C-alpha positions as CSV (number, residue, x, y, z in Angstrom):
1,X,-14.3,19.1,0.0
2,X,-13.0,19.7,3.5
3,X,-11.6,22.9,4.8
4,X,-8.5,21.2,6.3
5,X,-7.4,19.8,2.9
6,X,-8.7,22.5,0.6
7,X,-5.9,23.7,-1.7
8,X,-3.3,22.1,0.5
9,X,-0.2,21.1,-1.5
10,X,0.2,17.3,-1.1
11,X,2.9,15.3,-2.7
12,X,2.3,11.6,-3.4
13,X,4.9,9.1,-4.7
14,X,3.7,5.8,-6.1
15,X,0.5,7.4,-7.5
16,X,0.2,4.8,-10.3
17,X,0.1,1.9,-7.9
18,X,-3.0,0.4,-6.3
19,X,-3.0,2.5,-3.1
20,X,-1.7,5.6,-4.8
21,X,-4.5,5.9,-7.3
22,X,-7.2,5.6,-4.7
23,X,-5.4,7.9,-2.3
24,X,-5.0,10.6,-5.0
25,X,-8.7,10.4,-5.8
26,X,-9.6,10.7,-2.1
27,X,-7.3,13.7,-1.7
28,X,-8.9,15.4,-4.7
29,X,-12.4,14.8,-3.2
30,X,-11.2,16.7,-0.1
31,X,-10.0,19.6,-2.2
32,X,-6.3,19.1,-1.9
33,X,-3.8,20.3,-4.5
34,X,-2.1,17.0,-5.4
35,X,1.4,16.7,-7.0
36,X,2.5,13.2,-8.0
37,X,6.1,12.1,-8.6
38,X,5.7,9.5,-11.3
39,X,8.5,7.4,-12.8
40,X,6.7,5.2,-15.4
41,X,3.7,6.0,-17.5
42,X,1.3,3.1,-16.8
43,X,-1.6,3.5,-19.2
44,X,-3.8,0.8,-17.5
45,X,-3.3,2.3,-14.0
46,X,-6.4,3.9,-12.5
47,X,-4.4,7.2,-12.4
48,X,-4.3,7.3,-16.2
49,X,-7.1,5.1,-17.4
50,X,-9.7,6.8,-15.3
51,X,-8.2,10.3,-16.1
52,X,-7.4,11.1,-12.5
53,X,-4.0,12.4,-13.8
54,X,-5.8,15.2,-15.6
55,X,-6.7,16.7,-12.2
56,X,-3.3,16.8,-10.6
57,X,0.2,18.2,-11.3
58,X,2.8,15.5,-12.3
59,X,6.5,15.6,-11.9
60,X,8.0,12.9,-14.1
61,X,11.0,11.3,-12.4
62,X,12.4,8.8,-10.0
63,X,12.1,9.1,-6.2
64,X,15.8,8.1,-6.0
65,X,16.7,11.4,-7.8
66,X,17.4,13.7,-4.8
67,X,17.6,16.9,-6.8
68,X,14.2,16.2,-8.4
69,X,12.4,15.3,-5.2
70,X,13.7,18.3,-3.3
71,X,12.8,20.6,-6.2
72,X,9.3,19.3,-6.3
73,X,8.7,19.6,-2.6
74,X,10.3,23.1,-2.5
75,X,8.7,24.6,-5.6
76,X,5.2,23.4,-4.8
77,X,5.6,24.3,-1.2
78,X,4.5,20.8,-0.1
79,X,2.9,20.6,3.3
80,X,2.1,16.9,3.4
81,X,4.0,14.0,1.8
82,X,2.7,10.5,1.3
83,X,5.6,8.2,0.3
84,X,4.1,5.1,-1.3
85,X,6.5,4.4,-4.1
86,X,8.1,0.9,-3.8
87,X,8.8,-2.3,-5.6
88,X,6.1,-4.4,-3.9
89,X,6.3,-7.9,-5.3
90,X,8.1,-10.6,-3.2
91,X,8.9,-12.8,-6.2
92,X,10.5,-9.9,-8.1
93,X,12.5,-9.0,-5.0
94,X,13.9,-12.5,-4.9
95,X,14.9,-12.3,-8.5
96,X,16.1,-8.7,-8.5
97,X,17.1,-7.8,-5.0
98,X,19.4,-4.9,-5.9
99,X,16.8,-2.9,-7.7
100,X,14.3,-3.6,-4.9
101,X,16.8,-2.4,-2.3
102,X,17.6,0.7,-4.4
103,X,14.0,1.7,-4.9
104,X,12.6,0.8,-1.4
105,X,15.5,1.9,0.7
106,X,17.3,4.7,-1.2
107,X,14.0,6.0,-2.5
108,X,12.8,6.3,1.1
109,X,15.8,8.2,2.4
110,X,15.8,10.5,-0.6
111,X,12.2,11.5,0.1
112,X,12.8,11.9,3.8
113,X,16.0,14.0,3.3
114,X,14.1,16.3,0.9
115,X,11.3,16.6,3.4
116,X,13.8,17.5,6.1
117,X,15.3,20.2,4.0
118,X,12.1,21.8,2.8
119,X,10.6,24.0,5.6
120,X,7.0,23.9,4.4
121,X,6.7,20.1,5.0
122,X,4.9,19.5,8.3
123,X,3.9,15.8,8.0
124,X,5.2,12.8,6.2
125,X,3.5,9.4,6.0
126,X,5.7,6.5,4.8
127,X,4.2,3.2,3.6
128,X,5.9,0.2,5.2
129,X,4.3,-3.2,5.4
130,X,3.6,-6.1,7.7
131,X,6.5,-7.8,5.9
132,X,8.9,-5.4,7.8
133,X,8.4,-7.5,10.9
134,X,9.8,-10.6,9.4
135,X,8.9,-13.9,11.1
136,X,7.9,-14.1,14.7
137,X,6.5,-16.9,16.9
138,X,4.1,-14.6,18.7
139,X,1.0,-13.5,16.7
140,X,-0.6,-11.2,15.9
141,X,2.2,-8.7,15.6
142,X,1.8,-5.4,17.4
143,X,3.9,-2.3,16.8
144,X,6.4,-3.3,19.5
145,X,7.5,-6.4,17.6
146,X,11.1,-6.0,16.3
147,X,11.7,-5.5,12.6
148,X,13.7,-8.5,11.4
149,X,13.1,-9.1,7.7
150,X,15.3,-11.9,6.4
151,X,14.5,-12.1,2.7
152,X,15.0,-9.3,0.2
153,X,11.6,-7.7,0.1
154,X,11.1,-8.1,3.9
155,X,14.5,-6.6,4.6
156,X,14.0,-3.7,2.3
157,X,10.8,-2.8,4.2
158,X,12.5,-3.3,7.6
159,X,15.3,-0.9,6.5
160,X,13.1,1.8,5.1
161,X,10.8,1.6,8.1
162,X,13.8,2.1,10.5
163,X,15.2,4.9,8.4
164,X,11.9,6.7,8.5
165,X,11.7,6.5,12.3
166,X,15.4,7.7,12.6
167,X,14.4,10.9,10.8
168,X,12.0,11.7,13.6
169,X,14.4,10.7,16.5
170,X,17.4,12.5,15.0
171,X,15.9,15.4,13.0
172,X,12.4,15.7,14.5
173,X,10.9,15.2,11.1
174,X,7.1,14.6,11.7
175,X,6.9,11.2,10.1
176,X,4.6,8.3,10.8
177,X,5.0,4.8,9.3
178,X,2.0,2.7,8.3
179,X,2.1,-1.1,8.2
180,X,-0.7,-2.7,6.3
181,X,-1.6,-6.3,5.5
182,X,-2.1,-7.4,1.9
183,X,-4.0,-4.7,0.1
184,X,-6.5,-5.5,-2.6
185,X,-8.9,-3.6,-4.7
186,X,-9.6,-2.4,-8.2
187,X,-6.6,-1.2,-10.1
188,X,-4.1,-3.8,-9.0
189,X,-2.5,-5.0,-12.2
190,X,0.0,-7.4,-10.6
191,X,-1.8,-10.6,-11.6
192,X,0.5,-12.8,-9.6
193,X,-1.1,-11.4,-6.4
194,X,-3.8,-13.8,-5.2
195,X,-6.8,-11.4,-5.3
196,X,-6.6,-10.0,-8.8
197,X,-5.1,-13.2,-10.2
198,X,-8.0,-15.3,-8.8
199,X,-10.6,-12.8,-10.1
200,X,-9.1,-12.8,-13.5
201,X,-9.0,-16.6,-13.7
202,X,-12.6,-16.9,-12.6
203,X,-13.7,-14.3,-15.1
204,X,-12.0,-16.3,-17.9
205,X,-13.4,-19.6,-16.5
206,X,-10.0,-20.9,-15.6
207,X,-8.8,-22.5,-12.4
208,X,-7.1,-19.9,-10.1
209,X,-3.4,-20.5,-9.4
210,X,-2.1,-20.8,-5.9
211,X,1.7,-20.7,-6.0
212,X,2.2,-21.7,-2.4
213,X,0.7,-24.8,-0.7
214,X,-2.3,-22.6,0.1
215,X,-1.7,-22.6,3.9
216,X,0.1,-19.3,4.2
217,X,-1.9,-17.1,6.6
218,X,-2.2,-13.3,5.9
219,X,-4.2,-10.2,6.5
220,X,-6.2,-8.8,3.6
221,X,-7.3,-5.2,3.5
222,X,-9.5,-3.4,1.0
223,X,-7.8,-0.4,-0.5
224,X,-10.4,2.2,0.3
225,X,-10.2,1.3,4.0
226,X,-6.4,1.6,3.8
227,X,-6.9,5.1,2.2
228,X,-9.1,6.1,5.1
229,X,-6.3,5.0,7.5
230,X,-3.7,7.0,5.7
231,X,-5.9,10.1,5.8
232,X,-6.7,9.5,9.5
233,X,-2.9,9.4,10.2
234,X,-2.4,12.7,8.3
235,X,-5.3,14.3,10.1
236,X,-4.0,13.1,13.5
237,X,-0.5,14.6,12.8
238,X,-2.1,17.9,11.8
239,X,-4.2,17.9,15.0
240,X,-1.1,17.5,17.2
241,X,-1.6,13.9,18.2
242,X,1.5,12.4,19.7
243,X,2.2,9.9,16.9
244,X,5.2,11.3,15.1
245,X,8.1,8.9,15.0
246,X,5.8,5.9,15.5
247,X,4.4,3.1,13.4
248,X,0.8,2.1,13.1
249,X,-0.6,-1.3,12.0
250,X,-3.7,-1.3,9.7
251,X,-5.7,-4.5,9.5
252,X,-9.2,-6.0,9.7
253,X,-7.7,-8.4,12.3
254,X,-9.3,-11.3,10.3
255,X,-6.4,-13.4,9.1
256,X,-7.1,-16.0,6.4
257,X,-5.2,-18.8,4.7
258,X,-4.6,-18.3,1.0
259,X,-7.0,-21.2,0.2
260,X,-9.7,-19.5,2.3
261,X,-9.3,-16.1,0.5
262,X,-9.5,-17.8,-2.8
263,X,-12.7,-19.6,-1.7
264,X,-14.2,-16.3,-0.5
265,X,-13.5,-14.7,-3.9
266,X,-15.0,-17.7,-5.8
267,X,-18.0,-17.6,-3.5
268,X,-18.5,-13.8,-4.2
269,X,-18.3,-14.7,-8.0
270,X,-20.5,-17.8,-7.7
271,X,-17.6,-19.9,-9.2
272,X,-16.9,-22.5,-6.6
273,X,-16.9,-25.0,-9.5
274,X,-13.3,-23.8,-10.3
275,X,-11.0,-25.8,-8.0
276,X,-7.6,-24.0,-7.3
277,X,-4.4,-25.2,-9.0
278,X,-2.1,-25.5,-6.0
279,X,1.5,-25.5,-7.2
280,X,3.5,-25.3,-4.0
281,X,6.3,-23.5,-5.7
282,X,6.6,-20.3,-3.6
283,X,9.9,-19.7,-1.8
284,X,11.1,-17.2,0.9
285,X,7.6,-16.7,2.3
286,X,6.7,-16.3,5.9
287,X,4.3,-19.0,7.0
288,X,1.9,-17.0,9.2
289,X,1.8,-13.2,9.4
290,X,-1.0,-11.0,10.7
291,X,-1.5,-7.8,12.6
292,X,-3.1,-6.3,15.7
293,X,-4.5,-2.8,14.8
294,X,-5.6,-1.6,18.3
295,X,-3.5,1.6,18.1
296,X,-5.0,2.6,14.7
297,X,-8.5,2.0,16.0
298,X,-7.8,4.2,19.1
299,X,-6.8,6.9,16.6
300,X,-10.4,6.8,15.3
301,X,-10.0,4.6,12.2
302,X,-12.4,1.8,11.6
303,X,-13.1,0.1,8.2
304,X,-16.1,1.1,6.2
305,X,-16.2,-2.3,4.5
306,X,-16.4,-5.9,5.5
307,X,-14.0,-8.2,3.7
308,X,-16.7,-9.6,1.5
309,X,-18.0,-6.1,0.6
310,X,-14.5,-5.1,-0.4
311,X,-14.2,-8.3,-2.5
312,X,-17.5,-7.6,-4.2
313,X,-16.5,-4.1,-5.1
314,X,-13.1,-5.4,-6.4
315,X,-14.8,-8.1,-8.5
316,X,-17.1,-5.4,-10.0
317,X,-14.2,-3.3,-10.9
318,X,-12.3,-6.1,-12.7
319,X,-15.5,-7.2,-14.5
320,X,-15.7,-3.7,-16.0
321,X,-11.9,-3.5,-16.6
322,X,-11.6,-6.9,-18.3
323,X,-14.9,-6.7,-20.1
324,X,-15.6,-10.4,-19.4
325,X,-18.9,-11.5,-17.9
326,X,-19.0,-13.8,-14.9
327,X,-20.4,-17.1,-16.0
328,X,-23.2,-18.4,-13.9
């Protein structure tokens, strides 16, 4: 428990997601009074399955519901808001762009407008993504790169990111945008993502599926290190650091091709006998995308885990969750 967070009213959206579950737990460890806005009951999420939900207040509803969001922020006298709620799967965005735009864009402006109208709110952290940058020739991306998402998911994150920044420049709302690479860790139930999907396949003794040609290059970031970054941003805002209205990249700065991250996972699990099933069927994917995180490191953040340490902790979580031993 830390004095700065003790009994502090903190609203978290997207608490049943990968990042949300770990962030809520970290806030509780610091003594915060956590209020989560939750749309769907997800019994297998860490929030419910590990009974974290029993230690927080929950407002059941949708972040697109302006009346609900403003009521929650006002009645709980929220001081800090972490807006994580989003539709996060690229393939779903390609199939259902309207619902993705509605959740990711309207959901963001609804939370920001409520925060603007509730006077107790002094800091807002909005989760964007490296996908907000779209595709660029110059790599790695730093925060000065323009936001030019072209496909539905990327465009939804570009739009939400710009809207968040506009609330600072127009209304002086103290908001910071975070742009992370591909998050992984225990609690991610989206099996079509490469990390949990590969782990599940290996635990079942099956070949892991790679839907692209395996050559897409990405950042991969363990979720507990991402949580540390979010808390560091919130602490910096509270301390008066001049970061409101800006965006911050969060990355290990160790980009890997998809085939390489799969190989790392299989190595951690001692299952390199399982050769990947490379299907080359992905569409609307950026070929190479990775971040420079110098500004975040200057703020005082540094990862507590190496990539392999994060993968090992993730594998251990899924081994418990799925109840399947790793074959030698």
